[in-house]
N, C-alpha and C positions, 0 to 999 in steps of 0.2 A: 570467545570471539563468536559473533553471529555469522551464520552462513545464509546465503540467499534462500535456501529451502526453509530455514527457520522463519524467516520473515514472510515467505509465501504462506506457510501454514498459519501464522498468526493472523494475517489478513483474511485468509479463507475462513478461519473460525469466526472472525468478527463480521464478515460479509458472506454468509452462506450463499452458494450459487454463483459467486463472482468468478470471473476468469482472471487469474493472476499469473504474471510472469515476472520473476525477479532475477537480476544479475548483480554481481558485485564482487569485491575483493576482500570482504571481511570488515571493512570500515565504511566504504562508500558504495552505495547501492543505487540501482535504477529499477523502478517497478512500473509495470503497465497493469492497470486494474480496470476491468470492465464490469460494472455492476448496475443492476436496475435501480438501486438506491440513489444513484447519481442523477437520475432523470429530474430535470427542472432545477438542479442545483448549480450554483456558481462554481468556478474552479476552486476558489478558496474553501467553500463548504465541502466540496468533494475531498480536498486534501485533508481537512480537519477530520472527516469521517475515517479516512485511512489512518491518520495519526492516532486516533482513539483506539484503533485495533491494536496498535503497537505499544500503547501505554508508556510506561517509564523507560522503555528501551530506547525511545527517541531521545537523542542528545546524550545518551550514555553509551550503550553497546552499539547503537546505530548513530554514527557521527554525521552522515550525510545521506539523504534519500531524495533522489530525483523522481518525481511522479508524473505519469501520464494517466489521466483518468477519463473514462468515457462511459456513457450509458449505452446499452445495447442499441445497435442501429445507427450510432453516430459515426 
């Protein structure tokens, strides 16, 4: 079972320097991610960036992930 801290670490590894906060119950999670990589990107592009950091865990160990993504200063 995935823990919020596991997801946080995966996102931070894929987006160095990002501010990441993850909460959840082991199956359903919420994440707030602030990263400079999001500047000028659409919401869909931002979510795709985060999903790439999680790889095959999405849809398997992570059943649901609600995302709030921002670039610094937004």
